[in-house]
C-alpha positions in Angstrom: -13.9 -6.0 22.6 -13.7 -9.3 20.8 -10.5 -9.6 18.8 -9.9 -11.4 15.5 -6.7 -11.8 13.4 -5.8 -10.4 10.0 -2.9 -10.5 7.6 -2.1 -14.1 8.1 0.1 -14.5 5.1 3.8 -13.4 4.8 4.1 -12.0 8.3 3.0 -12.0 11.8 -0.7 -11.9 12.7 -2.2 -8.5 13.6 -5.1 -8.1 16.0 -8.2 -6.3 14.7 -11.5 -5.3 16.2 -14.6 -7.4 15.8 -16.7 -7.0 12.7 -18.2 -3.5 12.5 -21.9 -3.0 13.0 -24.0 -3.7 10.0 -25.2 -0.7 8.0 -27.5 -1.1 5.0 -26.4 2.3 3.7 -23.3 0.6 2.4 -25.3 -2.0 0.5 -26.9 0.6 -1.9 -25.8 0.5 -5.5 -26.2 2.8 -8.4 -29.6 2.5 -10.2 -29.6 0.8 -13.6 -28.0 3.1 -16.1 -26.3 5.3 -13.4 -22.6 5.7 -13.3 -20.3 4.4 -10.5 -18.3 7.7 -10.2 -20.8 9.8 -8.1 -21.5 6.8 -6.0 -17.8 6.2 -5.4 -17.3 9.8 -4.4 -20.1 9.6 -1.9 -18.5 6.5 -0.3 -15.0 8.1 -0.4 -16.4 11.0 1.7 -17.3 8.6 4.5 -13.8 7.2 4.8 -15.6 4.2 6.3 -14.0 0.7 5.6 -17.6 -0.7 5.3 -17.7 0.9 1.9 -14.9 -1.3 0.6 -17.0 -4.3 -0.5 -19.2 -2.1 -2.7 -16.1 -0.3 -4.1 -14.5 -3.6 -4.9 -17.7 -4.7 -6.7 -17.5 -1.4 -8.6 -13.9 -2.0 -9.5 -14.6 -5.6 -10.7 -17.6 -4.3 -12.7 -15.6 -1.6 -14.4 -13.0 -4.2 -15.3 -15.6 -6.2 -17.2 -17.5 -3.2 -18.6 -15.1 -0.3 -18.7 -16.4 3.2 -18.1 -13.3 5.4 -18.0 -15.3 8.3 -16.6 -15.8 6.2 -13.4 -12.5 4.3 -13.0 -10.6 7.2 -11.5 -13.3 7.9 -8.9 -13.6 4.3 -7.9 -9.8 3.8 -7.6 -9.5 7.1 -5.6 -12.1 5.9 -3.2 -10.6 2.5 -2.8 -7.1 3.9 -2.2 -8.2 6.6 0.3 -10.3 4.3 2.4 -8.1 1.2 2.3 -4.9 3.2 3.2 -6.4 5.4 5.9 -4.4 4.7 9.0 -7.5 4.6 11.2 -8.9 1.8 9.0 -5.7 -0.4 9.1 -7.1 -2.9 11.7 -10.5 -3.3 10.1 -11.8 -6.5 8.6 -12.7 -5.0 5.2 -9.1 -3.7 4.8 -7.8 -7.1 5.8 -10.0 -8.7 3.2 -8.8 -6.3 0.5 -5.1 -7.0 1.5 -5.6 -10.7 1.4 -7.3 -10.4 -2.0 -4.8 -8.1 -3.6 -1.5 -8.9 -1.8 -0.2 -11.0 -4.8 -2.4 -9.5 -7.5 -1.3 -9.6 -11.1 -2.3 -6.0 -11.3 0.5 -3.7 -10.1 -1.9 -1.0 -8.8 -3.9 -3.5 -6.8 -0.8 -4.9 -5.3 0.5 -1.4 -4.4 -2.8 -0.6 -2.7 -2.6 -3.8 -0.7 1.0 -3.1 0.4 0.2 0.5 1.4 -2.9 -0.6 3.3 -1.0 -3.3 5.2 1.7 -0.9 6.1 -0.8 1.6 7.4 -0.8 0.3 10.9 2.9 1.2 11.2 3.5 -2.1 13.0 7.1 -3.4 13.3 5.6 -7.0 13.1 4.9 -6.3 9.4 8.6 -6.0 8.6 9.1 -9.5 7.1 6.1 -9.2 4.8 7.1 -5.7 3.7 10.7 -6.7 3.1 9.5 -9.3 0.7 7.8 -6.5 -1.3 10.9 -4.3 -1.1 12.4 -7.0 -3.4 9.5 -6.8 -5.9 10.2 -6.1 -9.5 7.4 -3.4 -9.5 8.6 0.1 -8.6 5.4 1.3 -7.1 5.2 -1.8 -4.9 8.8 -1.3 -3.8 8.1 2.3 -2.9 5.0 1.5 -0.9 6.8 -1.2 1.0 9.7 1.0 1.9 7.4 3.8 3.1 5.7 1.3 5.4 8.9 0.3 7.2 9.3 1.8 10.6 10.9 1.4 14.0 14.1 -0.5 14.6 16.0 -1.9 11.6 18.1 -5.0 11.0 20.7 -6.3 8.6 18.1 -7.8 6.2 16.3 -4.5 5.9 19.6 -2.5 5.3 20.6 -5.0 2.7 17.3 -4.8 0.9 17.5 -1.0 0.9 21.1 -1.0 -0.3 20.0 -3.1 -3.2 17.3 -0.5 -4.1 19.5 2.6 -3.9 22.4 0.9 -5.8 20.3 -0.2 -8.9 20.7 2.1 -11.9 17.1 2.0 -13.0 15.2 5.3 -13.7 11.9 3.5 -13.0 13.0 3.3 -9.4 13.3 7.0 -9.0 10.7 7.2 -6.2 11.9 4.0 -4.6 15.4 5.4 -4.5 14.3 8.4 -2.6 12.2 6.4 -0.2 15.1 3.9 0.4 17.6 6.8 0.9 15.3 8.5 3.4 14.8 5.3 5.4 18.6 4.6 5.5 19.2 8.1 6.7 16.5 7.6 9.4 18.1 4.3 10.5 21.6 5.8 10.7 24.7 4.1 12.0 27.7 2.7 10.1 25.9 -0.1 8.2 23.1 2.2 6.9 25.6 4.9 6.0 27.7 2.4 4.1 24.6 1.3 2.2 23.6 4.8 1.4 27.2 5.5 0.1 26.5 3.0 -2.6 23.5 5.0 -3.9 23.5 5.2 -7.7 23.9 8.7 -8.9 22.7 9.4 -12.4 25.7 11.0 -14.3 23.3 13.1 -16.3 21.5 14.4 -13.2 18.1 13.6 -14.8 16.5 11.8 -11.8 18.8 12.4 -8.8 17.4 14.1 -5.7 19.3 14.2 -2.5 17.8 12.2 0.4 15.7 14.1 2.9 
């Protein structure tokens, strides 16, 4: 099969299959006056990455002309399809990641990071570590959850910084970082985990898994 490259910014290139076969079913759009919600749910059920261009179009349309009854359905479909592990190497997912990797919208950036991490490739570590240092808690959490395989000093330091920060907004990131440090193991990871911030009031502490 012909191979192309994806994710060419912020990390190593990742191979991906050739462009999927054209299917006009993914070119349909709601009729005038119809809502995007039912349409998005139909596409979500396919879990096919070829649905992403239409869903991105819906997302952009709802940004210009808000229909709050449809936004949740469109976002749910985008998230499920873009972050499905079996779609990680597809061209539509690569296009979404490229488009949203540095988005001004925190949700879009989080989806891009989660999608890029979906392939569970150690070659993505440099790009994901940059996102671990993000100021956006959801992005930090998504990046940490995408880290896998062997670790290194840079990763342990980035995780140490997360677990040691006394910021309640980082609750889920703290948990993800603590789990990853426990998974890494060894003296350096244990030393970093020992610096974990513990809320003195016990309002947001949970022990690492």
